[in-house]
Backbone as a printed PyTorch tensor [residue, N CA C, xyz], in Angstrom:
tensor([[[ -27.9850, -142.8140,   47.4060],
         [ -28.6040, -143.6330,   48.6780],
         [ -27.2900, -144.1600,   49.6830]],

        [[ -26.5160, -144.7160,   48.5070],
         [ -25.1460, -145.5200,   49.0660],
         [ -24.8040, -144.9980,   49.8460]],

        [[ -24.3230, -143.1080,   49.1150],
         [ -23.1810, -142.1880,   49.5690],
         [ -23.6680, -142.3650,   50.7560]],

        [[ -25.2360, -141.7410,   51.0680],
         [ -25.7650, -141.2880,   52.7550],
         [ -25.2620, -142.3460,   53.3190]],

        [[ -25.9110, -143.8240,   53.4390],
         [ -25.7430, -145.0090,   54.0890],
         [ -24.0830, -145.1910,   54.5190]],

        [[ -22.9040, -144.6920,   53.5470],
         [ -21.4170, -144.6470,   54.3510],
         [ -21.1890, -143.4840,   54.7520]],

        [[ -21.3400, -142.5310,   54.8070],
         [ -21.8940, -141.1520,   55.7070],
         [ -22.1840, -141.3950,   56.9260]],

        [[ -23.2970, -141.9830,   56.8770],
         [ -23.6510, -142.1160,   57.8790],
         [ -23.0350, -142.9190,   59.0050]],

        [[ -23.0700, -144.2370,   57.8570],
         [ -21.7680, -145.3540,   59.0300],
         [ -20.6420, -144.6510,   59.2480]],

        [[ -19.7400, -143.8350,   59.3370],
         [ -18.8070, -143.1890,   59.3250],
         [ -18.7700, -141.8460,   60.4290]],

        [[ -20.3370, -141.8230,   60.2980],
         [ -20.4210, -139.9550,   61.7740],
         [ -20.9350, -141.6670,   62.2630]],

        [[ -21.4770, -142.2680,   62.5380],
         [ -21.9440, -142.5840,   63.8740],
         [ -20.6810, -143.0940,   64.6030]],

        [[ -19.4810, -144.4610,   63.7280],
         [ -18.2020, -145.0880,   64.5840],
         [ -17.9770, -143.5170,   64.6810]],

        [[ -17.1280, -142.7240,   64.2010],
         [ -16.9080, -141.4680,   64.9400],
         [ -16.8070, -141.1790,   66.4470]],

        [[ -18.6570, -141.1650,   66.2020],
         [ -19.1760, -140.8320,   67.3060],
         [ -18.9610, -141.3930,   68.5030]],

        [[ -19.6960, -142.9190,   67.8040],
         [ -18.9640, -143.7160,   69.4420],
         [ -17.5370, -143.8150,   69.4750]],

        [[ -16.7750, -143.9830,   68.4340],
         [ -15.1200, -143.8720,   68.7450],
         [ -14.8880, -142.8450,   69.8650]],

        [[ -15.1070, -141.2390,   69.4580],
         [ -15.1140, -139.8880,   70.8030],
         [ -15.6610, -140.0970,   71.7310]],

        [[ -17.0190, -140.9820,   71.8120],
         [ -17.2760, -141.4140,   73.5000],
         [ -16.2020, -142.4080,   73.7850]],

        [[ -16.1340, -143.2290,   73.6310],
         [ -15.3030, -143.8040,   74.2560],
         [ -13.4800, -143.5730,   74.7800]],

        [[ -13.2680, -142.6290,   73.6420],
         [ -12.2700, -141.6720,   74.5030],
         [ -12.1320, -140.4380,   75.2780]],

        [[ -13.3440, -140.4260,   75.4630],
         [ -13.4730, -139.3640,   76.2040],
         [ -14.1350, -140.2080,   77.5800]],

        [[ -14.2520, -141.2270,   77.6770],
         [ -14.5200, -141.9500,   78.7200],
         [ -13.1940, -142.1960,   79.8440]],

        [[ -12.2140, -142.2310,   78.8910],
         [ -11.0340, -142.5010,   78.9040],
         [ -10.6560, -141.2260,   80.4670]],

        [[ -10.3320, -140.1690,   80.5480],
         [ -10.4570, -139.1470,   81.5120],
         [ -10.8370, -138.7770,   82.1360]],

        [[ -11.8400, -139.7980,   83.1650],
         [ -13.0770, -139.3580,   83.7090],
         [ -12.7040, -139.4820,   85.5830]],

        [[ -10.9190, -138.9190,   85.9370],
         [ -11.1500, -138.9290,   86.9980],
         [ -11.4780, -137.6080,   88.0330]],

        [[ -12.3200, -137.3470,   88.7600],
         [ -12.8640, -136.3100,   89.8590],
         [ -11.3580, -136.4870,   90.5700]],

        [[ -11.6340, -134.5780,   90.8510],
         [ -10.1620, -134.3950,   91.8940],
         [ -10.7990, -134.6450,   93.7410]],

        [[ -10.2920, -135.3740,   94.3110],
         [ -10.5460, -136.2080,   96.1640],
         [  -9.6770, -134.6100,   97.0790]],

        [[  -8.7360, -134.9010,   96.7340],
         [  -7.7780, -133.8430,   97.3900],
         [  -6.6060, -133.8200,   97.0070]],

        [[  -6.0360, -132.1250,   97.1350],
         [  -4.9330, -131.8610,   96.8300],
         [  -4.1970, -131.4120,   98.0310]],

        [[  -2.6490, -131.5310,   97.8850],
         [  -1.9990, -130.8960,   99.0310],
         [  -0.7920, -130.0330,   98.3350]],

        [[   0.3710, -129.1940,   98.6770],
         [   1.2810, -129.1300,   98.1720],
         [   2.6110, -129.1490,   99.1080]],

        [[   3.8280, -128.8470,   99.0760],
         [   4.5320, -129.3330,   99.8200],
         [   6.0620, -129.2180,   99.0230]],

        [[   7.3590, -128.9270,   99.3720],
         [   8.4800, -129.4520,   98.7400],
         [   8.9950, -130.3700,   99.1960]],

        [[   8.7090, -130.9290,   98.0900],
         [   8.8600, -132.9450,   98.9250],
         [  10.5770, -133.1100,   97.7260]],

        [[  11.3630, -132.4730,   96.8050],
         [  12.4830, -132.9260,   96.7280],
         [  13.4850, -131.9720,   97.4300]],

        [[  12.9720, -130.9760,   98.1160],
         [  14.4270, -130.2790,   98.6010],
         [  14.6250, -128.8690,   97.7000]],

        [[  14.0340, -128.4250,   96.9130],
         [  14.2230, -127.3320,   95.8430],
         [  13.7910, -125.6410,   96.8970]],

        [[  13.4030, -126.2090,   97.7680],
         [  12.4660, -124.9560,   98.2790],
         [  11.0210, -124.3880,   97.2860]],

        [[  11.0080, -125.2080,   96.4320],
         [   9.6870, -124.7260,   95.7890],
         [   8.5810, -126.2900,   95.8350]],

        [[   7.7360, -125.5330,   96.3700],
         [   6.0430, -126.0200,   96.6200],
         [   5.4370, -127.0880,   95.9020]],

        [[   5.5370, -128.5360,   95.2700],
         [   4.7000, -129.3190,   95.0690],
         [   3.8660, -129.5960,   94.9270]],

        [[   3.2060, -129.8160,   94.3040],
         [   1.2560, -130.3000,   93.9830],
         [   1.1530, -131.8670,   94.3290]],

        [[   0.6940, -132.4470,   94.9750],
         [   0.6110, -133.7090,   95.2670],
         [  -1.5980, -133.8220,   94.7760]],

        [[  -1.4760, -134.8340,   93.8900],
         [  -3.2720, -134.9500,   94.0090],
         [  -4.0300, -136.0790,   93.8470]],

        [[  -4.5440, -136.2890,   94.6730],
         [  -5.4770, -137.4000,   94.6520],
         [  -6.6520, -137.3620,   94.3890]],

        [[  -7.1430, -138.3870,   92.8460],
         [  -8.6210, -138.3040,   92.0300],
         [  -9.0360, -140.0690,   92.4910]],

        [[  -9.9260, -139.7060,   91.5960],
         [ -10.9650, -141.2340,   91.4410],
         [ -11.4380, -141.6550,   90.4080]],

        [[ -11.8310, -142.4760,   89.4220],
         [ -12.1590, -142.6380,   88.5400],
         [ -13.2970, -142.9710,   89.0030]],

        [[ -14.4770, -141.9210,   88.3820],
         [ -15.6340, -142.1620,   88.8460],
         [ -16.4050, -142.7060,   87.5120]],

        [[ -15.9120, -143.0400,   86.4030],
         [ -16.0370, -144.3070,   85.3140],
         [ -16.2740, -145.7570,   85.4170]],

        [[ -15.2540, -145.6820,   86.2910],
         [ -15.2440, -147.1040,   86.1430],
         [ -15.9550, -147.7980,   87.6900]],

        [[ -16.4600, -148.7770,   88.0150],
         [ -17.3130, -149.3070,   88.8820],
         [ -16.4140, -149.3450,   90.1270]],

        [[ -15.2070, -150.7300,   90.2470],
         [ -14.2990, -150.2800,   90.9220],
         [ -13.7440, -149.1180,   91.8770]],

        [[ -13.9080, -148.1440,   90.9480],
         [ -13.7610, -146.4380,   91.2890],
         [ -12.1310, -146.2740,   91.6590]],

        [[ -10.8280, -146.7420,   91.1450],
         [  -9.8040, -146.6580,   90.8490],
         [  -9.6600, -145.2080,   91.6120]],

        [[  -8.2910, -145.2950,   92.5070],
         [  -7.8600, -143.8250,   92.6160],
         [  -6.1970, -144.3230,   91.8790]],

        [[  -5.8680, -142.5260,   91.5770],
         [  -4.9420, -142.3610,   91.1430],
         [  -4.4680, -141.1200,   92.1210]],

        [[  -2.8080, -141.0830,   92.0720],
         [  -1.9930, -140.8210,   92.9810],
         [  -1.3580, -139.9730,   91.7300]],

        [[  -0.9720, -138.4280,   92.0250],
         [   0.0660, -137.6560,   90.7460],
         [   0.7980, -137.0510,   92.0980]],

        [[   2.3490, -136.6050,   91.6090],
         [   3.3900, -136.1860,   92.2990],
         [   3.6400, -135.1270,   90.7400]],

        [[   3.2670, -133.8420,   90.9380],
         [   4.0970, -132.7730,   89.8940],
         [   5.2800, -131.7900,   90.8870]],

        [[   6.1140, -131.5570,   90.2420],
         [   7.2610, -130.7670,   90.8760],
         [   7.3500, -129.2350,   90.2220]],

        [[   7.2120, -128.5290,   90.9190],
         [   7.2960, -127.2300,   90.1820],
         [   9.0200, -126.3030,   90.1580]],

        [[   8.7980, -126.5620,   88.7560],
         [  10.3320, -126.0190,   88.4330],
         [  10.2850, -124.5090,   88.6450]],

        [[  11.6220, -124.0350,   88.3950],
         [  12.5820, -122.4720,   88.4390],
         [  11.6500, -121.5520,   86.9550]],

        [[  10.6000, -123.0500,   86.1570],
         [   9.7870, -121.6780,   85.9240],
         [   8.4960, -121.8960,   85.5170]],

        [[   8.4140, -121.6890,   87.2310],
         [   7.1130, -122.0890,   87.8300],
         [   5.9710, -122.9560,   86.9560]],

        [[   6.5850, -123.9070,   86.1770],
         [   5.7830, -124.6800,   85.9190],
         [   5.5200, -126.1800,   86.2490]],

        [[   4.6540, -127.0760,   86.3800],
         [   4.5950, -128.1350,   87.4090],
         [   5.1180, -129.5820,   85.5470]],

        [[   5.7120, -129.7210,   86.7990],
         [   6.2090, -131.6290,   85.8790],
         [   6.1290, -132.3220,   86.3320]],

        [[   5.8030, -133.2050,   85.8860],
         [   4.8290, -134.3610,   86.2290],
         [   5.8490, -135.2560,   86.4610]],

        [[   6.2110, -135.8770,   88.1560],
         [   7.2990, -136.9230,   88.8130],
         [   7.0400, -138.0080,   89.0610]],

        [[   5.4630, -138.0760,   89.3470],
         [   5.1740, -139.8160,   89.4390],
         [   3.5180, -140.1160,   89.3500]],

        [[   2.5970, -140.8130,   88.4240],
         [   1.0080, -141.2490,   88.3730],
         [   1.0310, -142.5180,   88.3780]],

        [[  -0.2010, -142.5350,   89.1230],
         [  -0.3380, -143.9490,   89.1000],
         [  -1.6740, -144.3990,   89.7060]],

        [[  -2.2110, -145.1350,   89.1100],
         [  -3.5680, -146.0470,   89.8180],
         [  -3.3600, -147.3810,   91.0490]],

        [[  -1.9450, -147.1280,   91.2940],
         [  -1.5380, -148.7420,   91.0010],
         [  -1.2360, -149.0450,   92.5870]],

        [[  -1.5930, -147.5420,   93.3870],
         [  -1.0880, -147.6520,   94.6620],
         [  -1.7300, -148.0890,   95.6590]],

        [[  -3.1380, -147.3710,   95.5570],
         [  -3.7800, -147.7100,   96.2320],
         [  -4.9760, -148.8810,   95.4690]],

        [[  -5.5700, -149.8200,   97.0460],
         [  -7.0570, -150.4860,   96.0110],
         [  -8.1130, -149.6790,   96.0340]],

        [[  -8.5640, -150.4080,   94.6750],
         [  -9.5480, -149.6160,   94.3170],
         [ -10.9530, -149.3630,   95.5060]],

        [[ -11.6480, -148.0650,   95.5600],
         [ -13.2960, -148.6160,   96.8040],
         [ -13.7950, -149.0480,   96.6780]],

        [[ -14.4980, -149.7150,   95.3430],
         [ -15.6620, -150.7760,   95.0050],
         [ -16.6510, -150.4540,   95.5020]],

        [[ -16.9250, -149.2910,   95.1540],
         [ -17.9000, -149.1750,   95.7980],
         [ -18.9080, -149.8680,   95.3990]],

        [[ -19.4520, -150.4220,   94.0330],
         [ -21.3030, -150.8810,   93.5490],
         [ -20.9240, -152.5620,   93.9840]],

        [[ -19.8940, -152.4830,   94.9500],
         [ -19.7990, -154.0260,   96.4880],
         [ -20.7730, -153.8210,   98.0250]],

        [[ -20.4330, -152.1370,   97.9130],
         [ -21.3480, -151.9620,   99.1530],
         [ -20.9110, -152.2770,  100.5510]],

        [[ -19.3080, -153.4200,  100.5000],
         [ -18.9930, -153.9090,  101.8040],
         [ -17.9720, -153.2870,  101.8640]],

        [[ -17.5220, -152.0140,  101.6680],
         [ -15.9650, -151.0900,  100.3860],
         [ -15.6200, -150.8590,  102.9820]],

        [[ -14.5390, -151.4310,  103.0880],
         [ -14.0050, -150.9480,  104.7050],
         [ -12.9670, -150.2300,  104.3970]],

        [[ -12.5530, -149.8770,  102.5130],
         [ -11.3760, -149.0220,  102.3980],
         [ -11.9070, -147.3630,  102.0380]],

        [[ -11.3420, -146.4040,  103.6280],
         [ -11.3360, -145.3220,  103.2680],
         [ -10.6440, -144.5200,  102.1850]],

        [[ -10.8550, -143.1020,  102.2350],
         [ -10.3750, -142.7250,  101.0290],
         [  -9.0370, -142.2110,  101.5080]],

        [[  -7.9550, -142.4880,  101.1150],
         [  -6.6320, -141.8430,  102.1440],
         [  -6.1410, -140.7900,  102.2550]],

        [[  -5.3760, -140.3790,  103.1400],
         [  -4.9080, -139.1050,  103.0940],
         [  -3.5800, -138.5140,  102.5860]],

        [[  -3.5870, -137.3420,  101.9420],
         [  -2.3260, -137.2200,  101.8020],
         [  -1.6590, -136.0190,  101.9380]],

        [[  -0.5300, -135.7750,  102.6580],
         [   0.1960, -134.2430,  103.2060],
         [   1.7950, -134.4870,  103.3660]],

        [[   2.1890, -133.3160,  103.3560],
         [   3.6760, -133.1900,  103.3870],
         [   4.2900, -132.8660,  105.0310]],

        [[   4.8450, -134.1440,  105.3660],
         [   5.9380, -133.3240,  106.6390],
         [   7.6040, -133.3300,  106.6050]],

        [[   7.6990, -132.2230,  106.4870],
         [   9.2380, -132.4870,  106.7440],
         [  10.3050, -132.9530,  105.5770]],

        [[   9.6470, -132.4120,  104.1960],
         [   9.9000, -132.8140,  102.4180],
         [   9.8430, -134.2240,  102.5400]],

        [[   8.7910, -134.9140,  103.0800],
         [   8.4950, -136.3680,  102.7630],
         [   6.7610, -136.3750,  102.1260]],

        [[   6.6440, -137.2320,  101.7090],
         [   5.1100, -137.5770,  101.8110],
         [   4.4480, -138.7800,  102.3190]],

        [[   3.2590, -137.9850,  103.1150],
         [   3.0060, -139.1240,  104.0730],
         [   1.7030, -139.2780,  103.8100]],

        [[   1.3470, -140.7460,  103.4920],
         [  -0.0020, -141.2510,  103.1510],
         [  -1.2160, -141.6460,  104.2190]],

        [[  -1.6620, -141.5030,  104.8360],
         [  -2.8560, -141.9540,  106.2150],
         [  -3.8890, -142.6010,  105.2330]],

        [[  -4.4060, -144.1840,  105.6200],
         [  -4.6360, -144.9660,  104.9920],
         [  -6.0440, -146.1230,  106.8630]],

        [[  -6.7060, -145.6280,  106.0780],
         [  -7.6550, -147.2050,  107.0410],
         [  -8.1590, -148.1660,  106.1880]],

        [[  -7.7860, -149.4300,  107.1490],
         [  -8.7010, -150.4220,  105.5290],
         [  -8.9790, -151.5700,  106.9660]],

        [[  -9.9460, -152.0810,  107.1150],
         [ -10.6290, -153.1730,  107.7640],
         [ -10.5340, -152.0050,  109.3930]],

        [[ -10.3110, -151.3970,  109.8170],
         [ -10.3980, -151.4130,  111.3260],
         [  -8.7310, -150.2490,  111.3040]],

        [[  -7.6380, -150.9830,  110.7340],
         [  -6.3490, -150.9050,  110.7350],
         [  -6.0130, -149.2010,  110.3970]],

        [[  -5.2200, -147.9310,  111.2010],
         [  -5.2590, -147.7160,  110.5880],
         [  -3.1980, -147.5750,  110.1930]],

        [[  -3.0240, -146.2350,  109.3080],
         [  -1.8220, -146.6220,  108.7880],
         [  -1.5560, -145.8640,  107.7720]],

        [[  -0.1660, -145.3650,  108.8660],
         [   0.7540, -144.2030,  107.7830],
         [   2.3270, -144.2010,  107.4470]],

        [[   1.9010, -144.0190,  106.0250],
         [   3.3070, -144.2900,  105.3690],
         [   4.1530, -143.0760,  104.7860]],

        [[   5.2020, -143.1920,  105.2620],
         [   6.6870, -142.0140,  104.9780],
         [   7.2460, -142.9420,  103.3230]],

        [[   7.0070, -141.4230,  102.7360],
         [   8.1970, -141.7630,  101.1920],
         [   9.1410, -140.7260,  101.4180]],

        [[  10.1150, -141.2900,  101.2780],
         [  11.5210, -139.6760,  100.9270],
         [  11.7300, -139.7650,   99.5080]],

        [[  11.7330, -138.6470,   98.6190],
         [  12.3910, -138.4350,   97.5790],
         [  13.7960, -138.7930,   97.3290]],

        [[  14.1370, -139.2950,   96.3620],
         [  15.7700, -139.8050,   96.6260],
         [  15.5890, -140.3630,   95.5300]],

        [[  17.1980, -140.2190,   94.7260],
         [  17.2090, -140.2760,   93.1900],
         [  16.1080, -140.5510,   92.0880]],

        [[  15.4930, -139.5400,   92.1510],
         [  14.2740, -139.4120,   90.7310],
         [  13.3820, -140.9150,   91.7920]],

        [[  12.8730, -141.3410,   92.6750],
         [  12.0560, -142.2890,   93.3440],
         [  11.8980, -142.0480,   94.6050]],

        [[  10.4540, -142.5830,   94.9910],
         [   9.5690, -142.0170,   96.2690],
         [   9.9310, -143.3760,   96.5380]],

        [[  10.8260, -143.6170,   98.0920],
         [  11.3760, -144.6000,   98.4170],
         [  10.4630, -144.5170,  100.2620]],

        [[   9.7890, -145.9570,  100.4030],
         [   8.9820, -146.0430,  101.7630],
         [  10.0950, -145.8440,  102.7020]],

        [[   9.8250, -145.1260,  103.8680],
         [  10.9210, -144.7850,  104.8050],
         [  10.8120, -145.6050,  106.6010]],

        [[   8.8570, -145.5000,  106.4360],
         [   8.5700, -145.7770,  106.9490],
         [   7.2060, -146.0760,  107.6750]],

        [[   6.3580, -147.3610,  108.2730],
         [   5.4260, -147.5020,  108.1270],
         [   4.6550, -147.4480,  109.9740]],

        [[   4.0050, -146.3930,  109.9650],
         [   3.1660, -146.6480,  111.4960],
         [   2.2140, -147.3370,  111.3220]],

        [[   1.5680, -148.3770,  112.4860],
         [   0.1950, -148.9260,  112.4490],
         [  -0.1470, -149.0140,  113.8110]],

        [[  -1.7560, -148.7630,  113.4260],
         [  -2.3290, -148.5320,  115.1150],
         [  -4.1070, -149.5340,  114.4630]],

        [[  -3.7690, -150.7730,  115.2020],
         [  -5.0230, -151.4540,  115.4980],
         [  -6.0110, -151.6050,  116.7530]],

        [[  -7.1170, -151.8580,  117.1090],
         [  -7.6910, -152.1220,  118.0260],
         [  -9.1000, -152.8290,  117.8280]],

        [[  -9.2090, -153.1690,  119.2320],
         [ -10.2750, -154.9080,  119.3740],
         [ -10.3830, -154.5650,  120.1940]],

        [[ -11.4940, -155.1480,  121.2190],
         [ -11.8440, -155.4720,  122.5970],
         [ -10.6420, -155.3700,  123.4960]],

        [[  -9.8060, -156.6470,  122.6220],
         [  -8.9630, -156.5800,  123.8800],
         [  -7.8060, -155.4030,  124.1920]],

        [[  -7.2820, -155.2320,  123.0060],
         [  -6.0460, -154.4630,  123.5600],
         [  -5.6680, -153.5670,  121.9650]],

        [[  -5.0660, -152.5790,  122.1720],
         [  -4.5670, -151.6480,  120.8290],
         [  -2.9390, -152.2970,  120.8790]],

        [[  -2.7410, -152.2400,  119.5340],
         [  -1.0060, -152.9590,  119.1690],
         [  -1.0600, -151.4700,  117.8750]],

        [[   0.6130, -150.8130,  118.4290],
         [   0.9900, -149.9640,  118.1750],
         [   1.8190, -150.4660,  117.2570]],

        [[   2.5830, -150.2220,  116.5910],
         [   3.5150, -150.9300,  115.3630],
         [   4.0340, -149.6480,  114.3560]],

        [[   5.3910, -149.7140,  114.7690],
         [   6.2630, -149.1570,  114.1320],
         [   7.5740, -149.4000,  113.3750]],

        [[   7.5390, -150.0100,  112.0670],
         [   8.4050, -150.2020,  111.0640],
         [   9.3860, -148.6910,  110.2700]],

        [[  11.0240, -149.0860,  110.9930],
         [  11.4990, -147.8020,  110.4130],
         [  12.6810, -148.9650,  109.5750]],

        [[  12.3430, -147.8740,  107.9280],
         [  12.5670, -149.1410,  107.2470],
         [  14.9380, -148.7450,  107.2220]],

        [[  14.9890, -147.2620,  107.9460],
         [  16.0240, -146.6310,  107.8580],
         [  16.8260, -147.6060,  108.4090]],

        [[  16.2520, -147.5470,  110.1000],
         [  17.5680, -148.2520,  110.6830],
         [  17.2750, -149.7350,  110.8670]],

        [[  15.9020, -150.1100,  109.9380],
         [  15.4950, -152.0060,  109.9500],
         [  15.3130, -152.0600,  111.3120]],

        [[  13.8800, -151.4370,  112.0610],
         [  14.0220, -152.0820,  113.2350],
         [  12.7000, -151.9110,  113.5640]],

        [[  11.7140, -152.6810,  113.7850],
         [  10.0260, -153.2000,  114.2560],
         [   9.8300, -153.3180,  115.4240]],

        [[   8.9760, -152.1430,  115.9400],
         [   8.5360, -151.7960,  116.9430],
         [   7.0880, -151.9890,  117.8510]],

        [[   6.8630, -152.7940,  118.4400],
         [   5.4690, -153.2390,  118.7540],
         [   5.1000, -152.6240,  120.0510]],

        [[   4.0120, -151.7780,  120.4690],
         [   3.6020, -151.8140,  121.9290],
         [   2.2200, -151.7100,  121.6430]],

        [[   2.0060, -153.0110,  122.8340],
         [   0.6410, -153.1880,  123.1820],
         [   0.3170, -153.0530,  124.3110]],

        [[  -0.9140, -152.7470,  124.7210],
         [  -1.4420, -152.0500,  125.5410],
         [  -3.3040, -152.9040,  125.6100]],

        [[  -2.9840, -153.8720,  126.5720],
         [  -4.7390, -154.6750,  126.3800],
         [  -5.2420, -153.0350,  126.9970]],

        [[  -6.6380, -153.4300,  127.0720],
         [  -7.8170, -152.5510,  126.9590],
         [  -7.9630, -152.7420,  129.0830]],

        [[  -8.2760, -151.6420,  129.4630],
         [  -8.1540, -151.5470,  130.8460],
         [  -6.7380, -151.5630,  131.2770]],

        [[  -6.2500, -151.4410,  131.0800],
         [  -4.1380, -151.7260,  131.7760],
         [  -4.3800, -150.1230,  131.1070]],

        [[  -2.8590, -149.9180,  132.2620],
         [  -1.7270, -149.2320,  132.1140],
         [  -0.5340, -149.7290,  132.2320]],

        [[  -0.7200, -150.6510,  131.6440],
         [   0.5530, -151.1880,  131.8050],
         [   1.2670, -151.4360,  130.0670]],

        [[   2.1900, -151.2600,  129.5460],
         [   2.3830, -151.1650,  128.3120],
         [   3.7240, -152.1890,  127.7560]],

        [[   3.4670, -153.3130,  127.1420],
         [   4.3520, -154.3310,  126.5830],
         [   5.2180, -153.9070,  125.2390]],

        [[   6.1650, -153.6450,  124.9960],
         [   6.7840, -153.4600,  124.1920],
         [   8.1280, -154.2910,  123.9550]],

        [[   7.5590, -154.9620,  122.5700],
         [   8.6600, -155.2030,  122.0580],
         [   9.3800, -154.7510,  120.9040]],

        [[  10.6680, -154.9460,  120.1150],
         [  11.7770, -154.5720,  119.5390],
         [  12.1860, -155.4810,  118.4820]],

        [[  12.0040, -155.6700,  117.3500],
         [  13.0710, -156.4450,  116.6060],
         [  14.2160, -156.3160,  115.7600]],

        [[  14.8040, -156.9060,  114.8680],
         [  15.9820, -156.1340,  113.9340],
         [  14.8590, -156.4170,  112.4920]],

        [[  15.1840, -155.9010,  111.3870],
         [  14.9130, -156.5930,  110.1560],
         [  16.1130, -156.3500,  109.5340]],

        [[  16.3390, -156.7870,  107.8410],
         [  17.0260, -156.7380,  107.2370],
         [  15.8260, -156.2860,  105.8920]],

        [[  17.0580, -154.9960,  105.7200],
         [  16.2490, -154.5350,  104.4460],
         [  17.1450, -154.3730,  103.0220]],

        [[  17.3550, -155.0120,  102.3190],
         [  17.9410, -154.4650,  101.1160],
         [  17.5630, -153.4950,  100.2900]],

        [[  16.5540, -153.5560,   99.6830],
         [  16.0610, -152.4560,   99.1220],
         [  15.0900, -151.6800,   99.1790]],

        [[  14.9920, -150.7270,   99.6740],
         [  13.1540, -150.0530,  100.0950],
         [  12.4350, -150.3780,   98.8780]],

        [[  11.3240, -150.3210,   99.3620],
         [  10.0880, -150.3480,   98.0590],
         [  10.1500, -148.9960,   98.0240]],

        [[   9.2470, -149.0520,   96.5550],
         [   9.2350, -147.5250,   96.2450],
         [   7.4450, -147.2890,   96.1920]],

        [[   7.1810, -146.0740,   95.5010],
         [   5.6200, -146.1040,   94.9600],
         [   5.3570, -146.4730,   93.9250]],

        [[   6.0910, -147.3410,   93.0650],
         [   6.1390, -147.8760,   91.4900],
         [   5.5500, -149.3930,   92.2220]],

        [[   6.2430, -149.8050,   93.0140],
         [   6.0600, -151.1740,   93.6320],
         [   6.0660, -151.6380,   95.2740]],

        [[   4.9280, -150.7920,   95.4810],
         [   4.2280, -150.4740,   97.5750],
         [   3.4630, -151.8200,   97.1110]],

        [[   2.7810, -152.4820,   96.5990],
         [   1.7750, -153.2300,   96.5450],
         [   2.5200, -154.2850,   96.9830]],

        [[   3.5240, -154.9800,   96.1960],
         [   4.3530, -155.8670,   96.1320],
         [   4.9110, -156.4570,   97.6490]],

        [[   4.8180, -155.1010,   98.8170],
         [   5.7530, -155.0030,   99.5850],
         [   4.3620, -154.9640,  100.9770]],

        [[   3.2090, -154.9900,  100.6120],
         [   2.1740, -154.2770,  101.4030],
         [   2.3820, -155.7070,  102.2430]],

        [[   2.3920, -156.3470,  101.6430],
         [   1.9830, -157.8870,  102.5920],
         [   3.0360, -158.0470,  103.6130]],

        [[   4.6070, -157.6840,  103.5160],
         [   5.4840, -158.0180,  104.5280],
         [   5.3100, -156.7870,  104.9930]],

        [[   5.0190, -156.0760,  105.2010],
         [   4.7440, -154.9690,  106.2880],
         [   3.3020, -155.2760,  107.1330]],

        [[   2.4470, -155.9690,  106.6680],
         [   1.0660, -155.6440,  107.7810],
         [   1.4170, -156.8560,  108.6910]],

        [[   2.2230, -157.8640,  109.4330],
         [   2.4720, -158.1870,  110.1110],
         [   2.0110, -157.6190,  111.5000]]])
């Protein structure tokens, strides 16, 4: 009887541990795109997935480079690039981002609290560097388009008042010592949301 109890306890502990381990990889595919990011002529793969077992529903961005051996190798993976979707709170104004490749650059389009934003990243020396941010924000009074070019060091803002054909353009210089990367983009997000 004692052996049976010990065996049953071990069996249950093993099952509980296995279930906990099984929940660690519960990401479901949302979007996938291909394109050459590292300028080697091969089609790389970008995957956006969501953790459906986590109530906050974090998004994971993965980038895989296609090698000459026709096998994909992981170049980047993180759940820290995007704000969680928080489906349980019911008030989520964050939409699922769009991902695409244009001119060997990764372009991420997202909308948060009514502001549309497009971030462009280039692959350089093993990192994905943010090179530009384009934002559009509209309300009942005006539409404001802002283009931040981190390579040129400029921010251009174009404002169009509702019902008017006149455009007001402002441009200013900025100093960028180090380009933000996908690894640390959250820490720079406040800097580019002016």
